[in-house]
N, C-alpha and C positions, 0 to 999 in steps of 0.2 A: 485351416482357418487361423487367422492371426489374433483372434480375440477381439476384433472390432466388427461391428455390424456393418453389413454391406451398405455403403452409401451414406450413412449418417455419422460416421466417425466415432460413435460411442463404443466403449469396450463392453464385451460380454462378461457376464459372471462366469465363475467356474461351472455353474449349472448348465448354462446355455452355450458355453464355448464349443461343445460338440452338439450339433443340432439334434433335436429329438427325432426319433424314427417317424416315418409316415404313419398316419392313423391305421392304415391297412396292416403294416408291419407290426405295429403295437398290438393290434387286435389279435393277430396270429400268435405273437409272442406270449401274451398274457393268457390266451386260451390254452396254449400249449403248457404253460407253467402250471395251470390248474389241473392238468392231467397228471402231474407228478406230486402236487402238494394239496393239502387241506389245512385248515387252521383250527385252533382250539374252540372257537365259537361254533363252527359247523359240527365238530365232533360232539361238543356238549349238546347242541340242539338235537342231533340224531339220538344220542343216549337218553335224552330227556323226553323227546316227543316222538321218536321213531321216524322212519324205520331204521333199525340197526342192521344194515346190509353189508357189514364188514366185520373183521376180527381185529380188535385193538391189541397191538403187541407193545408191551413195555420191554425195551431191549437192553435195559440197564441190569446191573447185578441183582441177585436175589436180596441182598442186604438193602440196596437202594429202593427196590420195589417194596420191601416190607416197611420201610420208613415212610412211604406214601406214594400212591399210584392212582391213576385214573380209574373211576368206577368201571367194572366189567373188563378191565385189561387182564391179559394173560402175560406172565413173565416168561420171556424167551430171550436171553441175552444173545446179542448179534452173533457171537462166535458159535452158538449152538443151533443156528438156523441151518438145518440139513433136512433132507427128504424125510428121514424116519421120524423127525420131531414134528412133521406137518401132516402125517398120514390121516389124522382125524378130520382134516379139512379138505373138502373137494378141491380139485385143481383150479376151479374158477373162483374160489374164495378171494375176495378183496381183503388185503391186509393193510392196516394203517399202523405205521410204526412211529414210535416216539422215544426220545431219550431225555436227558436232563434239560437241555435247552439249546439256544443258539451257539453256545460255547462248546458244544459236544457234537462229534460227528458219528456217534453210535447209530443214530437213525439212518444216516446215509449208508453206513456199512451194512446195516440190516436190509435196507431197500435194495442194495446191490446184490446181496445174497439171495433174497427172494426173487428178484428179477432173473438172476442166473439160473434159478430153479424153475423158471417159467411161470412164476406166480405173479398175479396182478398186485401192485403195491402203490401206496401213496405215503408220503411222509407228513406227519402233523408238525407244521412249523411252530416253533416256540417251545415245544416239549413241556416238561413239568413246570419250568419257570414261566412259560407263557400261560399255561393253564392257571397257575396261581395269580399271575398278573391280571387275568380276566376276572378274578374273584371266585373261581370255582374251587370246590373242596376236593381234597384227596382222600383216598381210603387208606387206612393204616392196617396192615396185617403182618403177622410174623413171616419171616422168610420161608419159602416152600408153599405158601398158600397161593392158589391161583396160577401155579406155574404150568406151562405147556409141556415142559420137559425137565426131568430131574437130572 
């Protein structure tokens, strides 16, 4: 495509220079995306109103966790996600992982590790930064509290 609309000679914006996908392809894509991700609002709603049918993992360092984390979260840094640190959770437990925010790939690394162990996982997009942007409160505890593995 050369940046002009077919037949009318007007130029396309950078947004429409590449045509959008068909509605069917878009439906498939976004449905698939929601299999991998959830957001702060949906996590907050589940924590507030139930059901909480997942384990929330803060995959940042214990120091960052202690400085502020989501209510009910367990601290398990992504490098410590191994079978023996997950034994208290049945194999079909859904994990929701989060890190600092969009500038951090810790949640992606954690999700990869959980998936490699055969565990169902979703990433909470936005992380702590997104949580605060939504106006939700963090819990402050000393390092070592709420940890899944020491």
